[in-house]
Z-matrix of the N, CA and C atoms (Angstrom, degrees):
N
C 1 1.458
C 2 1.533 1 109.35
N 3 1.320 2 115.12 1 133.08
C 4 1.461 3 120.49 2 179.66
C 5 1.529 4 109.47 3 -68.24
N 6 1.335 5 116.71 4 139.08
C 7 1.463 6 118.99 5 -176.98
C 8 1.514 7 113.79 6 -119.34
N 9 1.309 8 119.13 7 -41.80
C 10 1.457 9 119.81 8 179.61
C 11 1.524 10 109.08 9 -88.00
N 12 1.326 11 116.46 10 157.77
C 13 1.465 12 119.65 11 179.61
C 14 1.522 13 111.23 12 -60.96
N 15 1.324 14 116.75 13 -35.12
C 16 1.463 15 119.62 14 178.18
C 17 1.527 16 110.68 15 -64.83
N 18 1.328 17 116.50 16 -42.02
C 19 1.461 18 120.69 17 178.57
C 20 1.521 19 110.82 18 -66.31
N 21 1.314 20 116.58 19 -40.31
C 22 1.467 21 120.87 20 178.07
C 23 1.526 22 109.42 21 -63.41
N 24 1.320 23 116.87 22 -46.92
C 25 1.464 24 121.45 23 179.49
C 26 1.528 25 110.21 24 -56.92
N 27 1.321 26 116.21 25 -46.40
C 28 1.467 27 121.03 26 179.32
C 29 1.528 28 111.33 27 -59.20
N 30 1.315 29 116.60 28 -44.42
C 31 1.463 30 120.69 29 179.59
C 32 1.527 31 111.23 30 -66.48
N 33 1.324 32 117.38 31 -41.14
C 34 1.468 33 120.80 32 177.60
C 35 1.528 34 109.17 33 -59.58
N 36 1.325 35 117.57 34 -45.87
C 37 1.459 36 121.31 35 179.47
C 38 1.526 37 110.89 36 -60.00
N 39 1.330 38 117.32 37 -43.22
C 40 1.471 39 120.81 38 179.42
C 41 1.529 40 111.11 39 -61.35
N 42 1.326 41 116.04 40 -43.76
C 43 1.469 42 119.74 41 179.94
C 44 1.523 43 109.96 42 -64.14
N 45 1.319 44 117.44 43 -48.67
C 46 1.469 45 121.04 44 -178.15
C 47 1.529 46 110.73 45 -61.39
N 48 1.321 47 117.13 46 -39.50
C 49 1.470 48 120.33 47 177.56
C 50 1.525 49 112.62 48 -63.27
N 51 1.310 50 117.26 49 -24.55
C 52 1.464 51 119.65 50 -177.58
C 53 1.532 52 113.57 51 -89.73
N 54 1.330 53 118.36 52 -3.94
C 55 1.465 54 120.55 53 177.21
C 56 1.535 55 107.50 54 -71.45
N 57 1.319 56 117.70 55 121.63
C 58 1.468 57 119.92 56 -176.40
C 59 1.532 58 113.38 57 -66.73
N 60 1.308 59 115.00 58 152.25
C 61 1.460 60 123.78 59 173.14
C 62 1.534 61 108.69 60 -52.12
N 63 1.321 62 117.23 61 132.77
C 64 1.460 63 121.00 62 177.33
C 65 1.515 64 114.64 63 82.46
N 66 1.322 65 117.10 64 8.10
C 67 1.454 66 120.62 65 177.84
C 68 1.523 67 109.26 66 -128.20
N 69 1.322 68 116.09 67 162.14
C 70 1.460 69 122.14 68 179.49
C 71 1.523 70 109.65 69 -132.80
N 72 1.312 71 114.77 70 165.12
C 73 1.451 72 121.42 71 171.45
C 74 1.523 73 107.66 72 -146.62
N 75 1.304 74 115.91 73 173.26
C 76 1.460 75 120.31 74 -176.63
C 77 1.525 76 111.48 75 -99.33
N 78 1.317 77 114.27 76 160.98
C 79 1.465 78 119.93 77 175.43
C 80 1.533 79 109.85 78 -57.13
N 81 1.316 80 116.59 79 -40.02
C 82 1.463 81 121.01 80 -179.81
C 83 1.515 82 112.90 81 -63.94
N 84 1.327 83 116.37 82 -40.45
C 85 1.462 84 119.06 83 179.27
C 86 1.528 85 110.27 84 -69.04
N 87 1.318 86 117.11 85 -38.90
C 88 1.466 87 119.46 86 176.21
C 89 1.527 88 109.44 87 -60.96
N 90 1.331 89 116.12 88 -44.50
C 91 1.468 90 120.16 89 179.80
C 92 1.528 91 110.75 90 -58.77
N 93 1.321 92 116.85 91 -46.63
C 94 1.468 93 120.12 92 -179.94
C 95 1.516 94 111.93 93 -61.42
N 96 1.335 95 116.05 94 -46.86
C 97 1.457 96 120.33 95 -179.13
C 98 1.525 97 112.57 96 -67.78
N 99 1.334 98 116.60 97 -25.42
C 100 1.465 99 121.24 98 179.51
C 101 1.527 100 112.23 99 -85.69
N 102 1.322 101 116.98 100 -2.07
C 103 1.458 102 120.00 101 176.85
C 104 1.512 103 114.95 102 91.06
N 105 1.333 104 116.69 103 13.65
C 106 1.465 105 120.59 104 177.68
C 107 1.541 106 109.39 105 -128.73
N 108 1.326 107 116.49 106 65.02
C 109 1.462 108 119.58 107 -178.26
C 110 1.527 109 110.92 108 -56.73
N 111 1.301 110 115.28 109 150.12
C 112 1.471 111 122.67 110 179.72
C 113 1.526 112 112.59 111 66.57
N 114 1.324 113 117.47 112 24.09
C 115 1.465 114 121.79 113 178.92
C 116 1.537 115 112.06 114 -126.31
N 117 1.337 116 118.65 115 46.32
C 118 1.466 117 118.61 116 -178.77
C 119 1.524 118 113.03 117 -63.38
N 120 1.313 119 117.67 118 -30.26
C 121 1.466 120 119.40 119 179.37
C 122 1.523 121 111.44 120 -68.15
N 123 1.314 122 116.62 121 -32.87
C 124 1.460 123 120.24 122 175.96
C 125 1.528 124 109.88 123 -63.63
N 126 1.324 125 116.14 124 -41.72
C 127 1.465 126 120.24 125 177.14
C 128 1.529 127 109.43 126 -60.71
N 129 1.324 128 116.77 127 -45.36
C 130 1.455 129 120.51 128 178.18
C 131 1.518 130 112.34 129 -59.64
N 132 1.310 131 115.89 130 -40.83
C 133 1.463 132 120.52 131 179.04
C 134 1.527 133 110.80 132 -64.48
N 135 1.329 134 116.58 133 -44.24
C 136 1.467 135 121.00 134 178.69
C 137 1.528 136 110.32 135 -60.88
N 138 1.323 137 116.44 136 -46.63
C 139 1.465 138 119.78 137 -178.42
C 140 1.524 139 112.33 138 -68.86
N 141 1.316 140 116.97 139 -29.67
C 142 1.473 141 119.78 140 -179.64
C 143 1.522 142 112.30 141 -69.62
N 144 1.309 143 116.86 142 -16.31
C 145 1.460 144 121.16 143 -177.88
C 146 1.527 145 113.27 144 -98.64
N 147 1.308 146 117.11 145 9.56
C 148 1.461 147 120.32 146 178.07
C 149 1.524 148 109.85 147 -70.02
N 150 1.323 149 117.28 148 147.48
C 151 1.464 150 118.80 149 175.52
C 152 1.533 151 110.41 150 -66.17
N 153 1.309 152 116.22 151 152.67
C 154 1.468 153 122.48 152 -177.24
C 155 1.531 154 111.96 153 -55.38
N 156 1.327 155 117.29 154 -34.78
C 157 1.463 156 120.86 155 -175.72
C 158 1.534 157 113.72 156 -96.47
N 159 1.321 158 117.41 157 20.17
C 160 1.462 159 120.61 158 -178.98
C 161 1.524 160 111.64 159 -60.68
N 162 1.307 161 115.00 160 149.84
C 163 1.471 162 120.65 161 175.92
C 164 1.523 163 111.07 162 -97.25
N 165 1.322 164 117.34 163 -3.95
C 166 1.459 165 121.75 164 177.94
C 167 1.531 166 108.77 165 -66.21
N 168 1.321 167 119.30 166 131.26
C 169 1.467 168 120.91 167 -177.53
C 170 1.542 169 112.98 168 -78.37
N 171 1.323 170 115.54 169 60.13
C 172 1.466 171 123.60 170 -178.33
C 173 1.520 172 112.25 171 -57.03
N 174 1.316 173 116.75 172 -27.96
C 175 1.463 174 121.52 173 -175.93
C 176 1.525 175 112.72 174 -67.35
N 177 1.319 176 117.59 175 -12.98
C 178 1.469 177 121.35 176 179.63
C 179 1.526 178 112.48 177 -84.02
N 180 1.320 179 117.39 178 2.70
C 181 1.470 180 121.60 179 -179.97
C 182 1.526 181 108.14 180 -108.61
N 183 1.339 182 115.39 181 124.16
C 184 1.460 183 121.91 182 -178.37
C 185 1.526 184 109.24 183 -131.24
N 186 1.329 185 116.68 184 175.88
C 187 1.461 186 117.73 185 -178.59
C 188 1.529 187 111.20 186 -81.98
N 189 1.310 188 116.45 187 173.06
C 190 1.466 189 121.95 188 -172.62
C 191 1.522 190 113.65 189 -68.35
N 192 1.332 191 117.72 190 -14.10
C 193 1.460 192 121.18 191 176.12
C 194 1.536 193 111.29 192 -92.13
N 195 1.324 194 116.87 193 2.72
C 196 1.450 195 120.55 194 -179.24
C 197 1.519 196 113.26 195 82.95
N 198 1.302 197 116.41 196 12.86
C 199 1.468 198 121.44 197 -178.20
C 200 1.528 199 111.17 198 -102.38
N 201 1.306 200 114.35 199 155.18
C 202 1.455 201 121.76 200 174.20
C 203 1.519 202 107.07 201 -81.54
N 204 1.314 203 116.56 202 127.22
C 205 1.467 204 119.74 203 178.18
C 206 1.534 205 110.59 204 -118.40
N 207 1.310 206 115.60 205 15.17
C 208 1.463 207 123.29 206 177.97
C 209 1.530 208 109.16 207 -72.99
N 210 1.338 209 118.29 208 144.93
C 211 1.465 210 120.21 209 177.45
C 212 1.535 211 113.65 210 -63.05
N 213 1.332 212 117.99 211 -17.75
C 214 1.461 213 122.20 212 177.54
C 215 1.530 214 108.82 213 -118.45
N 216 1.337 215 117.10 214 70.02
C 217 1.467 216 119.89 215 -172.97
C 218 1.522 217 114.01 216 -62.67
N 219 1.321 218 118.48 217 -31.14
C 220 1.464 219 120.41 218 -178.59
C 221 1.531 220 110.99 219 -67.43
N 222 1.315 221 116.50 220 -39.18
C 223 1.468 222 120.97 221 177.65
C 224 1.528 223 110.13 222 -64.16
N 225 1.331 224 116.56 223 -44.90
C 226 1.457 225 120.21 224 -179.59
C 227 1.527 226 110.68 225 -65.86
N 228 1.322 227 116.95 226 -43.85
C 229 1.459 228 120.26 227 179.56
C 230 1.529 229 111.00 228 -61.59
N 231 1.326 230 116.92 229 -42.60
C 232 1.468 231 120.30 230 179.32
C 233 1.527 232 110.93 231 -60.95
N 234 1.326 233 116.56 232 -41.90
C 235 1.471 234 119.70 233 179.33
C 236 1.532 235 110.92 234 -65.09
N 237 1.320 236 116.55 235 -42.33
C 238 1.460 237 119.97 236 178.77
C 239 1.528 238 110.67 237 -63.75
N 240 1.315 239 116.25 238 -43.79
C 241 1.465 240 119.56 239 -179.41
C 242 1.522 241 111.82 240 -63.94
N 243 1.335 242 118.01 241 -33.95
C 244 1.470 243 120.53 242 176.32
C 245 1.529 244 111.13 243 -63.58
N 246 1.333 245 116.20 244 -23.41
C 247 1.470 246 120.50 245 178.47
C 248 1.531 247 111.91 246 -94.06
N 249 1.334 248 116.37 247 3.34
C 250 1.463 249 120.00 248 178.55
C 251 1.516 250 114.61 249 91.20
N 252 1.327 251 117.85 250 6.01
C 253 1.467 252 122.06 251 178.59
C 254 1.528 253 107.45 252 -88.04
N 255 1.320 254 116.52 253 123.25
C 256 1.462 255 120.00 254 -179.73
C 257 1.526 256 110.62 255 -106.50
N 258 1.312 257 114.05 256 150.85
C 259 1.455 258 121.35 257 175.62
C 260 1.526 259 107.89 258 -110.60
N 261 1.300 260 116.76 259 136.87
C 262 1.453 261 122.61 260 175.62
C 263 1.515 262 106.68 261 -120.54
N 264 1.317 263 116.28 262 121.83
C 265 1.465 264 121.77 263 -176.06
C 266 1.526 265 111.47 264 53.59
N 267 1.331 266 115.73 265 39.74
C 268 1.456 267 121.40 266 176.94
C 269 1.509 268 115.50 267 77.20
N 270 1.328 269 117.13 268 12.06
C 271 1.464 270 120.49 269 -178.06
C 272 1.524 271 111.91 270 -126.90
N 273 1.320 272 114.29 271 147.20
C 274 1.461 273 122.08 272 172.43
C 275 1.524 274 106.60 273 -97.77
N 276 1.303 275 117.32 274 135.68
C 277 1.462 276 120.79 275 176.34
C 278 1.528 277 108.97 276 -74.32
N 279 1.330 278 115.78 277 108.32
C 280 1.463 279 119.57 278 177.97
C 281 1.521 280 110.16 279 -67.14
N 282 1.322 281 116.18 280 -28.42
C 283 1.461 282 119.41 281 178.33
C 284 1.531 283 110.45 282 -65.77
N 285 1.314 284 116.28 283 -39.49
C 286 1.463 285 120.98 284 -177.25
C 287 1.529 286 113.22 285 -86.05
N 288 1.327 287 117.62 286 -42.80
C 289 1.467 288 121.64 287 -174.18
C 290 1.534 289 113.88 288 -106.71
N 291 1.324 290 117.25 289 -3.76
C 292 1.454 291 120.42 290 -176.19
C 293 1.520 292 113.47 291 -67.23
N 294 1.307 293 115.83 292 133.88
C 295 1.455 294 122.68 293 179.29
C 296 1.514 295 109.28 294 -82.67
N 297 1.325 296 115.51 295 131.02
C 298 1.469 297 122.06 296 176.76
C 299 1.523 298 108.36 297 -118.56
N 300 1.345 299 116.53 298 94.89
C 301 1.473 300 118.82 299 -177.68
C 302 1.526 301 112.56 300 -67.00
């Protein structure tokens, strides 16, 4: 289990990098896979601090209701749509696009 913030950040990055193109996962699932279960807000905080030009596919992480909770939802939606992920009524179908590692 990751203990320091640096170790947690590293694990979050590894998990996010492993989300396949055209699929999504939730902040909670990233937290669990990164070794910090029940810490989805920490994952959100880590991802919110990425540089604008990051190559990390942060846009593949959404909330547990399948909604975008990013402060720039249009940017995230556009990136998801370029990968073939569609939103219906502002939601991504986790059943259809959800990543199951």
